[in-house]
N, C-alpha and C positions, 0 to 999 in steps of 0.2 A: 924719454916717457917711462922709463921704468921706474923713476922716483914718484909717478904721481899715485898709483896704488899705495904705496907706502905712506905719503900724506892722510890719504884717505883713513888708513888705517890709524895714524896718530890721532886724529879728531877725538872720534871715539873716546881712545885712550886718555884723551885730556878729560875728557867728561868722566872718567871714573876715578880718575885722582881724586877729584873731593871726598866723593865716600868712601874710597879706599882711607884716607887720612882720619875720618871721623872714627872709621873701625879701629884704627890706630891706636888712636887715644885711649887713654885708661879710664876705666866706667866712672870712677871716682869725680873724672872732669865732667860726664854726660849727666849725671845725679842731678845736681843743682838744676841743669837745664830741664829734665823731666819732673822735677819735683815742683811743685807751685811755691814761689817765694815769697813770704809775708810782707 
C-alpha cells in the first residue's frame, strides 16, 4: 500500500513532462510556431 501514494505523485509528474520538454526546446524551434507562416 506504500506504493499507492508514489503512483499518485507520478501521475501529475507525467503531465509536467510535456511542458518541460517544450521549455527545453531551443527558442529558434518555437519562433516559427509563434510567428504567422505566409
